[in-house]
DRENBALUM-953912 format. One record per residue: x, y, z of N, C-alpha, C in turn; residue in one letter. Coordinates in Angstrom, 2 decimals, decimal comma, padded with zeros to 5 digits, always signed. Layout:
REM DRENBALUM-953912
+---------+---------+---------+---------+---------+---------+---------+---------+---------+------+
:    n.xx :    n.yy :    n.zz :   ca.xx :   ca.yy :   ca.zz :    c.xx :    c.yy :    c.zz : code :
+---------+---------+---------+---------+---------+---------+---------+---------+---------+------+
:       X :       Y :       Z :       X :       Y :       Z :       X :       Y :       Z :    a :
...
+---------+---------+---------+---------+---------+---------+---------+---------+---------+------+
//
This chain:
REM DRENBALUM-953912
+---------+---------+---------+---------+---------+---------+---------+---------+---------+------+
:    n.xx :    n.yy :    n.zz :   ca.xx :   ca.yy :   ca.zz :    c.xx :    c.yy :    c.zz : code :
+---------+---------+---------+---------+---------+---------+---------+---------+---------+------+
: -037,01 : +060,71 : +121,94 : -036,85 : +059,28 : +122,03 : -038,04 : +058,63 : +122,81 :    x :
: -038,77 : +057,70 : +122,31 : -039,67 : +056,78 : +122,99 : -039,19 : +055,95 : +124,04 :    x :
: -039,37 : +056,10 : +125,25 : -038,66 : +055,38 : +126,38 : -039,18 : +054,07 : +126,34 :    x :
: -040,36 : +053,64 : +125,80 : -040,79 : +052,22 : +125,75 : -040,13 : +051,45 : +124,77 :    x :
: -039,28 : +052,03 : +123,89 : -038,45 : +051,41 : +122,92 : -037,10 : +051,27 : +123,33 :    x :
: -036,41 : +050,29 : +122,87 : -034,94 : +050,23 : +123,08 : -034,17 : +051,26 : +122,29 :    x :
: -033,02 : +051,69 : +122,64 : -032,17 : +052,72 : +122,02 : -032,09 : +052,42 : +120,54 :    x :
: -031,51 : +051,23 : +120,25 : -031,39 : +050,89 : +118,90 : -032,61 : +050,93 : +117,98 :    x :
: -033,74 : +050,41 : +118,63 : -035,03 : +050,60 : +117,98 : -035,33 : +051,87 : +117,43 :    x :
: -035,07 : +052,90 : +118,25 : -035,44 : +054,21 : +117,97 : -034,63 : +054,78 : +116,88 :    x :
: -033,42 : +054,44 : +116,70 : -032,54 : +054,86 : +115,66 : -033,00 : +054,26 : +114,36 :    x :
: -033,35 : +052,86 : +114,48 : -033,67 : +052,14 : +113,29 : -035,05 : +052,65 : +112,80 :    x :
: -036,00 : +052,79 : +113,69 : -037,32 : +053,22 : +113,36 : -037,23 : +054,79 : +112,58 :    x :
: -036,47 : +055,57 : +113,02 : -036,27 : +056,87 : +112,41 : -035,79 : +056,72 : +111,14 :    x :
: -034,83 : +055,99 : +110,91 : -034,26 : +055,62 : +109,53 : -035,38 : +054,97 : +108,65 :    x :
: -035,98 : +054,02 : +109,19 : -037,09 : +053,51 : +108,38 : -038,20 : +054,45 : +108,00 :    x :
: -038,58 : +055,16 : +108,87 : -039,57 : +056,23 : +108,54 : -039,09 : +057,26 : +107,53 :    x :
: -037,86 : +057,71 : +107,61 : -037,26 : +058,50 : +106,67 : -037,31 : +057,89 : +105,20 :    x :
: -037,12 : +056,59 : +105,24 : -037,04 : +055,98 : +103,94 : -038,52 : +055,48 : +103,37 :    x :
: -039,47 : +055,41 : +104,12 : -040,80 : +054,93 : +103,81 : -041,82 : +055,92 : +104,27 :    x :
: -041,83 : +057,02 : +103,72 : -042,73 : +058,15 : +103,93 : -044,05 : +057,85 : +103,47 :    x :
: -044,17 : +057,13 : +102,40 : -045,52 : +056,82 : +101,84 : -046,35 : +056,00 : +102,68 :    x :
: -047,50 : +056,34 : +102,91 : -048,45 : +055,49 : +103,93 : -049,53 : +055,03 : +103,04 :    x :
: -050,03 : +053,86 : +103,31 : -051,13 : +053,24 : +102,67 : -052,46 : +053,50 : +103,29 :    x :
: -053,56 : +053,68 : +102,53 : -054,95 : +053,87 : +103,22 : -055,71 : +052,62 : +103,40 :    x :
: -054,97 : +051,51 : +103,12 : -055,78 : +050,27 : +103,24 : -055,36 : +049,52 : +104,64 :    x :
: -056,26 : +048,66 : +104,98 : -055,99 : +047,85 : +106,22 : -056,58 : +046,41 : +105,96 :    x :
: -056,09 : +045,48 : +106,55 : -056,59 : +044,10 : +106,51 : -057,89 : +043,89 : +107,22 :    x :
: -058,92 : +043,37 : +106,54 : -060,12 : +043,04 : +107,25 : -059,97 : +041,66 : +108,01 :    x :
: -059,99 : +041,80 : +109,34 : -059,72 : +040,48 : +109,97 : -060,94 : +039,75 : +110,48 :    x :
: -062,02 : +040,34 : +110,68 : -063,22 : +039,76 : +111,43 : -062,90 : +039,61 : +112,81 :    x :
: -063,99 : +038,92 : +113,41 : -063,93 : +038,73 : +114,96 : -062,85 : +037,78 : +115,42 :    x :
: -062,72 : +036,71 : +114,82 : -061,69 : +035,69 : +115,20 : -060,28 : +036,23 : +114,85 :    x :
: -060,20 : +036,82 : +113,74 : -058,83 : +037,48 : +113,31 : -058,47 : +038,39 : +114,33 :    x :
: -059,41 : +039,30 : +114,81 : -059,17 : +040,30 : +115,90 : -058,55 : +039,68 : +117,08 :    x :
: -059,25 : +038,54 : +117,46 : -058,74 : +037,83 : +118,65 : -057,34 : +037,38 : +118,58 :    x :
: -056,99 : +036,80 : +117,35 : -055,74 : +036,26 : +117,02 : -054,67 : +037,25 : +117,03 :    x :
: -055,03 : +038,43 : +116,47 : -054,16 : +039,46 : +116,35 : -053,79 : +040,04 : +117,70 :    x :
: -054,92 : +040,13 : +118,45 : -054,71 : +040,70 : +119,91 : -053,86 : +039,69 : +120,70 :    x :
: -054,03 : +038,43 : +120,55 : -053,16 : +037,49 : +121,39 : -051,76 : +037,44 : +120,85 :    x :
: -051,59 : +037,66 : +119,47 : -050,28 : +037,79 : +119,01 : -049,64 : +039,07 : +119,46 :    x :
: -050,31 : +040,13 : +119,46 : -049,63 : +041,45 : +119,97 : -049,21 : +041,37 : +121,47 :    x :
: -050,09 : +040,55 : +122,28 : -049,69 : +040,50 : +123,71 : -048,41 : +039,70 : +123,76 :    x :
: -048,30 : +038,59 : +123,10 : -047,03 : +037,81 : +123,04 : -045,79 : +038,56 : +122,57 :    x :
: -046,07 : +039,28 : +121,42 : -045,04 : +040,07 : +120,83 : -044,48 : +041,15 : +121,82 :    x :
: -045,33 : +041,92 : +122,41 : -045,04 : +042,95 : +123,39 : -044,22 : +042,27 : +124,65 :    x :
: -044,41 : +041,19 : +124,97 : -043,78 : +040,49 : +126,16 : -042,35 : +040,08 : +125,64 :    x :
: -042,27 : +039,63 : +124,43 : -040,96 : +039,25 : +123,93 : -040,14 : +040,41 : +123,55 :    x :
: -040,76 : +041,43 : +122,97 : -039,97 : +042,63 : +122,61 : -039,62 : +043,45 : +123,80 :    x :
: -040,48 : +043,51 : +124,94 : -039,99 : +044,16 : +126,03 : -038,63 : +043,44 : +126,77 :    x :
: -038,72 : +042,17 : +126,72 : -037,69 : +041,46 : +127,23 : -036,37 : +041,60 : +126,42 :    x :
: -036,46 : +041,61 : +125,11 : -035,39 : +041,95 : +124,08 : -034,85 : +043,41 : +124,49 :    x :
: -035,67 : +044,28 : +124,61 : -035,32 : +045,68 : +124,79 : -034,52 : +045,80 : +126,02 :    x :
: -034,74 : +045,13 : +127,07 : -034,09 : +045,25 : +128,37 : -032,55 : +044,71 : +128,08 :    x :
: -032,56 : +043,56 : +127,36 : -031,23 : +043,02 : +127,08 : -030,48 : +043,98 : +126,07 :    x :
: -031,10 : +044,42 : +125,03 : -030,50 : +045,36 : +124,21 : -029,90 : +046,67 : +124,96 :    x :
: -030,80 : +047,22 : +125,73 : -030,43 : +048,54 : +126,57 : -029,09 : +048,20 : +127,36 :    x :
: -029,08 : +047,01 : +128,06 : -027,87 : +046,62 : +128,93 : -026,74 : +046,30 : +127,98 :    x :
: -026,78 : +045,87 : +126,89 : -025,68 : +045,69 : +126,03 : -025,16 : +046,94 : +125,51 :    x :
: -026,07 : +047,85 : +125,06 : -025,60 : +049,18 : +124,69 : -024,86 : +050,03 : +125,80 :    x :
: -025,57 : +049,95 : +126,96 : -024,78 : +050,66 : +128,02 : -023,52 : +050,02 : +128,44 :    x :
: -023,29 : +048,74 : +128,33 : -022,15 : +048,08 : +128,65 : -021,08 : +048,16 : +127,59 :    x :
: -021,40 : +048,05 : +126,37 : -020,28 : +047,71 : +125,41 : -020,22 : +048,84 : +124,37 :    x :
: -021,28 : +049,89 : +124,34 : -021,10 : +050,92 : +123,31 : -020,90 : +052,21 : +124,03 :    x :
: -020,29 : +053,16 : +123,29 : -020,17 : +054,61 : +123,88 : -020,61 : +055,55 : +122,71 :    x :
: -021,18 : +056,65 : +123,03 : -021,60 : +057,56 : +121,97 : -020,18 : +058,47 : +121,61 :    x :
: -020,18 : +058,69 : +120,34 : -018,99 : +059,48 : +119,93 : -019,11 : +061,04 : +120,31 :    x :
+---------+---------+---------+---------+---------+---------+---------+---------+---------+------+
//
């Protein structure tokens, strides 16, 4: 389990990867401005996702139990 991800994220990602094993060999050409936009977006996304993961982990610990 990747400790940088929430517990539910790991389960969902594993299921997604099992269902979508085909990978594409193509990527989007973004150019210099596009790379800056993508970089800024990723920083914002990481901040939001990290905050969500903390809330998610606390919810899982508080309200769910493993069978």
